[in-house]
N, C-alpha and C positions, 0 to 999 in steps of 0.2 A: 504494499500500500506505499502511497506518495506520504501521509502521512507521518508511517514509519522511520524519516527524518526525523519527526520530533519526540517516535515512543518508544524505539527498541533497542535495546543495547546498554552495558554499564555507564558509556560517557553521555547517556542522553538523562541522566539522573537527575540532572538541576530543570530538564524540562519537561521533564514529569513532574517537578516538583509543582511548578507553573499550575500543569493539567491538571493536576490535586484540589490545589487552592480555588478552582475554575466549580468543585462538587462534580467532579469526573470520578469515576471507580473504575477500580482494574476491571472490571467486565469492558467498560467505555471505549477503556482503551487499546481494544481487541478489535475494536468494531470501523469501520469507516469511519470517519469525521467528513461532514455537510456541512461548508460556508452556505447561510443564509445570509444574501448580499438584500437586504434591506433597503426601499426606500421610503421609509413611514418617517412621515415628520408633520406637521402641526399646522401649516401655511399654504400646502399643496390642497387644492382642493382629491385630486386626483387622487392623494395618499394619503387622506387623513382615513379608511377602515386599513391602508395596509395593515395594524396590527393584527387583525380575523387572517390576512392570508398568511400574514409572518404564522401565527399561529397553528392553523389549517395542515402549513406545509410539515411544519415542526414532528407533529401527529405522522403527516402521512409518514417520514423520514426516520421515526421509530416506532411506525407498524413493522416495516420492512427492512429494521434492523441494524438502523443508522442511529449515529450520534449529531442530531443537528446544534448547529452554534452560528448566532448571528451575528453579523459586524453589518453598520450601516453606507448607505450613502449617498450625497446628497441631490437633489432634486427642486429645480428652479420653477415658480409658477409663469410660465410667459404672459397669463392675460395680466397676472397683479403686473409683472414687471414690465411691460406696455406701457411707452406713451412716456420714460422720461428713465435718468442714468442707467434704470438695472437692466433694459436691453439690450445694453452693450456687453452684458457679462452672462445672458445666456447659452447664446451656440457656444462660449468655451467650456463654458460647464463637462460640456461635451469632453471633451477630451481629459478636465480636470475627476470626471467620475470614472473615464476608463482607466484613470494613471493611480488614481489612488486603490480602485480592485485588484489592479495588477497589484501596488505595492502590498495590500492585506493578501493575498493569496498565496503570494511568492515569500513574505517574510511570516506564515501561517500553513504549512503546505497541506490542506487540506484534498481533501479525496475527490472530491465533486463538491458541486457548488449550484445553489438554485437561484436565479435571480428576479429578483420583485422588485419593478418599476412600475410605471405608467405614465408619464407624462413626455414631453415633447424632448428632452438632451439623457434624458438618463434612459432610455430602452434603447436608440445609436449606441450611446457612450459604453453602456453592460454588454451589447452585442459585441460592441470593440474589445471589451475585456475578455466575454468569452473564450475571442477567436484570435487573440493575444499568448491568453493562456494558454491554451486549446488542454482541459483537462475539461473530461467531463460534466459536461453544464445542461441548464432546463427551463427555461423560463415560465415565470406564470405574474402575468399583470393583474393588479388592480379591475382592471373594468370599466365601460364608458358608465358618464351620467346617464340616467336617464333627461329626457326632454322637460321642459317644462312648457306648462299652459299656460296663455293668457287670451282673453275671448273668443276659447273655443278653438284656438288657434294654436299649435305646438309653436314651442321659441326654445334658441340655445345664447349660448353668449354672444355669438356672432350680430345673431338678432339686436344685445343691445349696442353693440360696438353700432353699427348703424341705427337706433333709434335715437343716442347724442346728436349724430348728424341732423335728425329728420326735427329735433328739437330744439337745434341752434338756427334751422331755416326756419321756425317755428310750425312745424305740420302737425306736432305732436304736444300736451303741455307740459310739463313740468312731473305732475302729478301721474301723468300717462310715463311721464320716464321710467318715476318711481317704483311705476308697478312693478315694469317690465322687466327692470336690474333685480326685484323681488321674488321673481318669477322664473330667470329664463335658467336659475341652476339648481336646481331641486333639489339634489343627492351629493353624496360625495363622487367620486369617477371624472375619471377623463373627459372634457368638454364632450357632447351628445354629436355632435358631428363629424362627420371624416376629414377634421382637424388629422394635426401630427399626428397626435399622441394615439389615436385609432388608427392613424393610415400605419404606423408604425408596429404599433402591436398586433395587425392583422397581416402584414408582412415575416412577424417575428416567427405566425403560425406556418406562411410560407415557407420558409427556411429551413423550417424541419426546425427549428428549439421552442417552439411551446405547442401544448399540447390543443387537437381540436376543441374551437370555444375561446380563443387564448382573448382574442382581437376583439370577440363580441357580445361574451356574457358578460350581462351588465352587471355594475361593482356593487350592486344591492341585493341583488337573487341566491339562494343557497346554492345554486348551484353553482355558485364561483367560490364556495368556500367547495364545495365537492371538488372541485378543478384543481384545486391549490393544493387538498390531502392525497390528489394521482398524480398531480408533478412531483411530491415530494416522495411517495412512493419512488416514481416511475428515477428519478436521481438513483434511485436504487440500484438498477437493472441493467444503468446504462456504465454507471461506478466498475459493474460487477464484468462488464463485456466490456469494459473500456471505450467505448464508445464515447467520441472525443467530439467538439466542433468541426475538426476540421476534413472529419466520415459524413457530415452531415450539411457544412455551408459548402459545393461545391460551385465552379461555375455552372452546372445546370440549374441549382435555387434559386440562384442570384437574374436566370431569367427566369425561373417561373414568375419570381419576387416582379420583376419588370411588368412581367404579363400581368398579374393580376393588379400589379399597380395599375398599371392601361384600363382594364377592366373594373375597376371601383373607381375610378376619377380622384386619388387622394391626392397630399397634398403637395406643393413641388418643393416641400424639402424631403420628400423621399428622397432627391436628385442629388440634395445634398448626404442625406446619411448613408444610402446603398454603395454608393462607391466608398465611402472610407470606410463602412464595417467589410466592404470586401478587400479593399485594398489591406486588411488588419493577416485577410485570410492570402494573401497572395496574389487575390485577383485583381483584374484591371477591368474595371468596367468605364467604355466610354460612351461620355452621351450622345454619342451619334448610335450604340447601339437603341437607347429611348426611340426614337425614331423609327430607325429598324422593324421595333416590334411595337411600335404605335399602328404602323402603318398595316398589320396582318391583324391588329386585338381589338376586337370592338367595344362600345362603352357600352358595359352593364347596366350600372351604378347611376339614379344619381341623389347622391343622400346630401344633409344638409353640408356644405350652402347650397354645393346647385343646384338640389330639390330640395321637396321637402319630408326627404325622408330620417331617418337619424341611425344610430348602431344599433338601437334595438332592435328593429325594425328587420334587416339586416343579419338577426341573431335569426328570429322567429323566422323567419325565410328559407333559412337552410347556412348563414354563415361561408367562414370562405370553403370548404370543403364541398357547396355547393355553387359555388363560385367555379375555382377549379374545375370541376365535374362536368360546367358547360363548358368551359373555352376548350375541356377536352376533346369535346365532340369534335371541335374541328383542328384536334391535334397541337392544341396551344400550348399542353404543358406536356413538361419531360417527366413520366411517371415511375421512370426506375429509382432513383436517389432514393434511399433510407432518408426517414423522420426520425424523432426522439421518441415517436411511439414501439421503436421498436421494428417497424413496418414500412412498406414504400409508400410513395404517393398514391403510387395507384390503391392500394389497399386501403388506404386513407378514406379517397375520394370514393371509393365504388358504390354505388346504386344515393351518391347523395344528392338527389336531385331535388333542385329547385322546387318552395313549397307555394311562395308566394311571386308569379311576374312581375307584378306592378312593382315590385320591390328590387327584385336580381329578373331581369329579361333574359330569351332565352337568343342564341348566338341567331336565330333567324329575323328578331325581332329587339338589335339592340337601338340607343337613342343614336349614336352613331357609330358608322364601319368601320371607323377608327377609334384610339383609345384619346382615354381621358388627360393625357402630362403630352406636353409639344416641347421640345427643341429649338431653339430659333437660333440664327446668325446669320452674319451679314457686315456692311461694316460699322453700324455701332456695337455686336458682340459677336467680334471674330472667335471668340473663344467660346459663345455659345451663351442663349440667356432659355430658360422654362418660366413656360406659361399653362395655368390650371385649363385647357383648350373648353375641359366639359362643365365650365361654371364661367365661361364668355358667351353674350349671349351671339347672336346668328348676326346678327349685324358688324358687329364687333372685331369677324374673326378677316375682317380686309380693312383696316383704316390707317387713311391716310387724313395728319392734322399737324400744325407747327406747336413744335414746342414753347411750354413756359418752367421753367426751367428753375430749379430749387438746389440749392447745396446745403441740404438737411429737410427732417419729417417735419420741424416746427415751422419753419414759413410756407412748405406746401400746403399742411392744414389752412393756414393762415391765409391763404388766397382761396380754400379752396370754399372756407364759409364765407365770406367778406365778397364773394360772386364774382374774384379778377377771372380765373378758370370758365370756359362754356364751352356748351356743345361744339365739340369737333378736336378739341388742343387732345396733345396729349404731354401731360402731366408727366416731365423728368425730374427725377428724385436722386443725386449722385453724392459720393464723399458719405454714403452708407457703409462700403463693401465692410470687408474683414480687415483688411489692414486702415482704410479711408475712416471709419466708425469712432473708433475699434470694434470691431467685436459684431458686423453686418447683422442691424436691427430686422424687428420684422416691420415690415411697413401699413398693419392692418388697420391703425386708424385714418392714411389718407384714402386707404382705396374703400374702408366703411366710410368715410366721408362723403366721396363720391357716390357711391350707391345712394347712398341717404338723401346728399340733395340729388336726387333724380338724374344723374348722371351716368349711370351705369351701361348704358347703351347708347353713351355718343361722347366717351371723354374713356382715354386709356393712360396706362401712369408704368414708366419703367423706372427701375432703378437697380443700382449697385449691391442693393442691400439684399431683403429677403424678403415671403411672405410668410405670414400664418397662413396655417391649412384654413382659418374661416374665414379668407378673402377668395370674393368673389365677382369677375367681371373682368376689365380685357387690361389683367396685371400683370406684367414681366418683368420674372427678379433674375437674381443673382447675375446679372450682365456682366460681363468678365471678356477682360480685364477693366478692373475698377477703374473710377476714375482717379485714386489715389494712385494709381502707378501711370499715369500719364493711360489710360484706356479713352479710348473716340468720347466713351459718355461724360467725359471731360473736357473735348471742344465743343460741345454742343451748346449754341446759341440761342435766346428768347428769338424765335420769329420762325425760326428752322424749323423743312420743314421733315415729317417722320411719317415715312410709311413699315405696317406691319400686317402680315398675310402670312397670320398662324396655316391657312392648308398647304400652303407655298414655306413654311418654314424658315421665314425672313424674315429680319428687322434694320432698314437703311434710313439713315441719314442722307435725305438727296439733299447733299452739297456737291459743287464739284472739288474733286480728291485733289487736285493741283492748293483747291480751300483747306482743307482738311488738313492736307502734308506743312500747308500757313500757319496754321492752328496751333499742331503739334510743334511745330518750330518753336512758337511763341508763348507756349506753356508754362504757366509755373504753379510745382504744385499748392495748394491749399494749407495753408498755416495748421494745422493739428494743434487742438488743447492739450498739454500737459496731461496723461492720463497718470491713474493710481499701480501701483503694485502689480498684479499680475497683466492687468489691461496696456499695459504698460510694454512688459513684456512679448505679452502675446501681438502687438502692434506691430513690434520689431521685428519679430520672425514670419511674418508672413510676408514674403517676398515677390510673389506671383498671382495675388488676389485669389478671386472663387476657384480659379481653379487649381490653387496650390495648395495650401494647408487648409483649407476648409475641405475638398471634396476629395481630396487623399489623405 
């Protein structure tokens, strides 16, 4: 056993004395030690219930003959961090989570790990750690929040974000806004739409690292507790048979993940996180792969914010196994990879028919014949940028408009609320990338302001920052190279024409090439404010924009 490094032999007496100090018995020291990485905290709604998941996992591990030992991982709530300095720290916590988990699991040589994440950055952070450590590991998330209800309509966190703009423009009263904010998030759990947390929890299933139901069983269901117990038991089989993440997360399953991503219409942030996890597995995911797969994979789901269905509905309709079973009818899923169930993908999805075709459409009747996410390239984004195509209005799939240029989120918000931004415009928000921010903030507030102001079918937004999974509309993010390293987005001037053509995967600054070269020669980097601690070091370490430290 890996844990024998601290348990066996006379020279390990000092280590054993410390294990005895934990209350372990001699009998327990003969058994596998299972680390349970719990992201429980009392500030993130998606993590408020993880103590219950943690206890259920511990029971499962003990039932199967292991010794459960809990240690923590941090987690930031992107929604609470939104719109202030805190958002600069959100994305970088992914690396902090991966690094700290690696440090704990190497300092204390566990035989296996059960990861308990739930929200935006600690799901990919812990997947990265699992890949890097490559010891038997399994995931069980805290589960999604139930949707809220207001005036007989179901609502979610993204509804509140758009309601702020509606209130600013006088469409709703302060009392209506207050009612909305109090009803939108009625339970613990990850926010209820196909936002980043739920996207990554669903894709964890596809990667073979979570049991079926991991991404969709609601947080408040007893079924979630049973799933956690099963995960605790299942890690013991993975340890016994020495099945490691490298045995599960192969090139084929990342291709499966991209296919399911397109079918579900996941958060654009999956295009940041999947390549990062793959990198830890020694697998290179080129963003061009996303378009290749998207051209073949139909979009089967319109979950919030793209539609009016929520994760609880996806769960009742058959969940991820049903989506994969449907895609397999077109031969779009690799069915031979092994999963943490110790069964193949084919065995896991066999017979998992769709239970509600209003929620998961069939491949014969999709929302679109192409996938929910598109990667665009052009002189404005030579290295690529990402858009959630399934959440874009039909009339905005091809848009040409004049640029309204802002060097930060706050100035753009003021312009939108004051009516400076008008139909036909393209809002450009730059210096929000990994280096320029630093930290690559999410631009949910500006996109929500555009939607809430009734401009969602006439105004596009382009940024070198990123977008929340709750974003909808013609929002194009992760533009690379970013402004801070001299990307073309830094050269856009007020009134320039920009053309976005999502079906043809292009985004162009319509300026003469010689003019662009002239601007490039005259470009001077925007002066950065001195950042604190880790952010300062992070900004210095990012040398190639979003195609470098963040994507890889």
